[in-house]
N, C-alpha and C positions, 0 to 999 in steps of 0.2 A: 195687551196680551192678559188675558185673564187667569188670575191665579186662583187656585182653590182654597177655600178655609180649611182651618184647622179644623180635626177631629172633633166630634162634640165629647166632652168629659163625660168619663163612666161615673154611674150613680155613685161609686165608692171611690176614692182615689186610690191610685197604684201604692201611694206610699201610707196608706190607712194600717196595715199591718207593721210596719214601723213605728208608727206614731204611738199605737196601742203598747206596743213593747216598751218603747221610752218610759213610759206612765208605769207599767208595771215595773221595769226594772229599776226607777227609781223608789218603788212601794217596798221592793225586795232589800234595798237598798238601809232605807229608814229602820225596818223591821227586823234587819240581821240580829241574830240572836246577843253578840257580841256590843250591839251599837248602843251606848249609855249618853254620850254628850255629844255637843254639837260639832266638837272637835272629829268625834268617830262620822258624824253624818258626811261632814267636809271631807274627809281623807275616801270615804265611800264614794263621793259624788265625782273627787279625784278619780278614784279608781274608774267609776264608769264611763268618762271618756276614754281612758284606752281602751277599755273593751268595747268601745262601738269602733273606735278606730280598728283595734283586731279584728273585729268580725266581718266588717267590711273588707278590709285588705285580704282577709283569707276567704269570703265569699266571692269576691270578683274573681280569686282565682279557682276556685272550688269549680270542678266540673268542666273546666275548659279545655280545650282539644289541643291547645297549645301551652302546657303548663310551662313556669319557670321558678326558679327557687326564689322565694322572698322573705322577708324578715317580718314577722308578726308578733314577735315577742321581744321587747327592749325595756330601757328606761322609762319612755310611756306607753308602753302597753303592754302591763304585767299581767302575768296570769301562772297557777301551778309552781308557787312559790320559784320562780325564775332564779336562775343561778346569776346574779352579778360578775361570774368570771368568764360569762357563755356568751358567745354569738349563735342564736339560732336561726336556720333555714326551713322552709319549707316549701314543698310542692305535692300538689293533689294526681293521683294516679288514678287510672281507671283499666278495667279488667282486660285481658286481650290485648293490651299495645306494651309495645317495646320501649324501653328508654336509654339515653346513654347520659353518664353522668362524667363530666371530665374536669380536673383542675389540676390546682398546684399545692403542696403542701408548704404551709409556712412554717414557723417556729413555735407555735403554741403549745402547749403541754399534752393536747389531748384532740384529737378530730375523730368524729365516731358518726354513723349512718346508720338509720334504724327504719325500718318499713311496718308501719301500723294499721290495723284495720278497725272499721267502726270509730265511734267518739267517745269522748270523755263525757258523761252526761251524769245527773246526780243518782242514778241510777245502778250505772255499769261503768267500767274503766275499758278504754280501746284496749285491743291485743295486740302484742308486738308479734310478727311474724317472721322478722329477720335484724339482727343487731350483729355488728361488728365496726372495729376502728381498723384504722388506715394501715395498721401492721398485716392485715389480712390482703391489702393490694400492692402489685407490683409499682414501684415508685422508683421513676428516672433518676439518673444524675441530676438533672435540672429541676427533681421536685414535682414532674408530671406525674400525672395517673389517670387512668379510667376503666370503667365498670359499665357494662348492660346489665338491664333490670327488664324482666319479661316472666311471659307465660313459658312452661317448659317446651325443651325443642330437642330435637335430635341429638345436634351434636352437641350438647350439655352434658351428657353422661350420668346423669344423677341429680338429685332433688337436692343437694348440698346448696344451702344458703347463706352460706357465710362470706360469700365475696372471693374466696379466695381461686376459684377458677375463672374471676374477670365475667363471672355472669350470676347473677343473683335472681333466683326462680322467685315470682310474685304467687304467692297464694292465691287464691279466688277472695275478692272482697278487699283485697290489699287498697287501702284510700289513701297514703300519704308517706311521702318519703321525709324524714327530720335529719337534719345537719346539723352537729352540734360543733362549735369549735371553741376549746376552752383555755383559758390564759391561769397560768400561775403568777408569772410575775408582767404585772400591766404594763412596766415601763420598756422592757428589754424585748418581749417577745411580738412576734408580729403576725398575723394572720395570713393565711393564702387565700384561694379563690375557687370556687366552683361553681359550674353551670350545669343544668339539667335541659335535655331536649327530648320531644317523644319523635321516634324515627320516623314514623309515617306522617308527620304533620311537617317535616323538614320542607321548607321552600312554598308552605301554603300559608292563608291567613285564616283567620277565624271567620266566622259566620257574622253579618251585621246584626247588632242589636235589634229585639223587637218588642213589642209592646206585651206581647204574651210572656216572652223572656223575661222582661224587667218586672212582671208581676210576679211569678214564680221566683224570682232574684228576691225582692223586698219580704215576700214572705218566709222565703228561707233565713234571711237578715234579721227578722223578728223572731224565729224560732232559736237562733243562734245567739242571741244577744241574752235572754232570759235564761236560755239553758246554759251560756258559758258562768252566768253568773251564780246559779244553783249547783250546780258542778263544782265549784270550787270552795264554795260555804260547805259543801258536805263533804269535800276531801279530807278534813283533819280528821272525821271521824272514822274514816276507812283507815287511815293511817295510825292513828296513835290508838284508838280505841278507849280502852280502860285506864292507860298509861297514866300514872299520878303527875299533876305538873312540876315543873322545876326538875325534871328528870329527863337524863337521854338516853334513850334505848341502845343497846347493845349493837353494835355494827351489824347490818347484814346488806344482801342484796338488796338493792334498790328496786321496790316495784315497780314493772313497768318495762323487764325485757333489756335494761343495759346492762350486759354482761359483765363489763369491766369495771363496775362501779358500785361501792359501798356505801351507806350511811347510816347515822345515828341521827335520831330527830326527836325533839319533844314541844312541849307546849309552857313559856315561861310566865311566870304571873308575880311581879314583885312590887311591894309596898315602896314611897317614895324614899323610905330610909334604908332600903333592902339594897345589897349587891350582889351578884352571883359571881363565883369563880369557878373557872371551869379551867381544867390541867387535860394535856393530851399528848402524848409522846409523838414527836416527829415521825411519821412513819418510813420515811424514805423512798415512795410512790411519787411519780410524776406530777400529779395534782392532788393536794389534800387543801379543802376551804370550809370554812364555817360562814353562815350568814344568818342574821335576823330578819322575821318578817312580820307582817302582819296578821290579824286573822280574817282577813281576805285572802289568805294566802298567797300573797304576794310579795314581793321585796321589798323592804324600808330604801327610802332614798339610798343610794350608794356611790354616787356621783360627788355629791358636797357633803357628807356625812360620812365617819368610818363604821358602817352598819354588818361590814363584811371582812374577813380577812383570809388569806392564802399561806401556808406555810412559809413560801417566799416573801409574803409583805409583812408577818409578823414578827415581832422580834422573839427569837429563840434565845431563852436564857441559858446561865452556864450548864444547868443540869441536862441538856439537850432536850427541854421539852417548852413547850406552848404554854404559857398561863394567860388566860384572858378574862376581863373583868366585864359583865354587863351590868350596867348600871345605867340611871337617867342622867344624875349629874356627873360632870366632870371630875374624876377620880386623880387626873394628872399623870396618868400612867398610858404608855405607847401602843397595849393591847385591849386598848376602851374598845368596846362594842356599843354604841350610843342606842338606846331604846327610843328615841324621839318623843319622848313624852306617853309612851304605849306602856301601861300598867301590865299587859299581858300582850303576847304574840307566840311566833313560831320560830324556832331554833332550828339550825341542821349542820351536820358536818357531811361532806361527802370525801369519798377515796375514790379517784379516778385511773384507768389506765393498769390497773393494779393485775399482778400476775399470778398471786394466792391471795386466800381470804384474810380479810382483816379480823383478826381475832380481837375478844376482850381485852387482853393485854394493850392492843394499841387504842383502845377506845377510851373516850373521856372520862372524866370524874367531875361532879358538882356538888359545889356548898355554896350554900345563903349564909352572908354573914352581915352586921349591921354596916352600912356606908360608912359610918364614923372607926369603924374597926380595921378599915382595909390597910393601915400602915403596919399592923400586925398580923394580919390572915393571909395577906395577899405573899405569895412566894417572892423571892426575888424582888420585894416593893422597891427598893433602892434602884436595883438596874433596870426597872422599867420605867422611872420616872423621867417624865417630859415637861418643859415649858411651856406656857401657853403660846409662846412664839414658835417653839419646835413643833407644836402641834398644830399651829395654823399652816406650818411649811409642809407637815406631812398631808394636811388636805389640800394646800395647793398644788403637791406634784401629783397626788390623788387625781384632781381633777384635771390637769394637764396629759397625764397618761392614758386617762378616759378619752378624753379629745382627740389622741393620735390613734386609738384603738378604734375611733368610729371613722377615720379616715384612711385606715388601712384597706 
């Protein structure tokens, strides 16, 4: 039986755009404004690995006729100052199609949904077309919920996009839905689940791949890879502008359309013998969290190090406040946020699922003090002290809670 030979190879490999983009990505990493040391380069190359993984995962789902929620942001695929307390899920949308989202509400502090158009690039931000949390949904006694999304339809009765009618109108150009499940207590809270299906694709299968289709995919992948790196390198300038270093801005609604989230953020810059003391009231909202990030606008290692704390995880002192200390050296205090060798980086508070604005009276205050003066300068220093063994137990509990979270 005769077997036909393989097609001739094209003059330029289909993967050529991706190969070129990888070389350009390394150039972007090595020439980033904050890169000064080999450690900075190594961190950047690690960040690049996660970026590659993220754009491949997102690209394989983009434009498909059979979308599913996928997780393309996490401890190994970081971007956009990813919140250590959040599980992020996405699905790509197409104009004119109708979708159904079904799920079960877990016990986490917050569950929210957002419809976006466009993309975050180095020149512009994606736009939010709809944003709501699970309080806008009808949730049954068993925790189940569902809602539909799609173009305007006669039985909808209006253009309300907040989900309370069970139908979310998708404006033209809506490109993605983002689902965020947010923990305040990693140890006790459990996530629910959610699925998305395109109504007209139920019971059908996607078309098989073609060489032409793969050519387009690899070209888009190359564009997304370098674009994502440039976007998040540019983002701090958008967010912080001329804000002085070692300051946290007054709480404000977070840019990007999350209607029940306020944030306070800034850039830290500390010498090896300095410490930052941050004091903030407990706001009494379902979620209040603080984190550190790198100048890649990505979270620091939050699984094996304490680089983030929620109001439930932090030690609240007897004055009803949370007093944090940001420094590189171990101060022997429960609320230590580890900078992991970074002399500069991002810091951010988030308050979520709020019913009223977070005013300046609930915002943080910041002081820079000599590391050696912490015993005198840190409020409730003795109350916050932990032994090396207690710190190790604290990190072990963090690791175990995160492992369970990933399996829920």
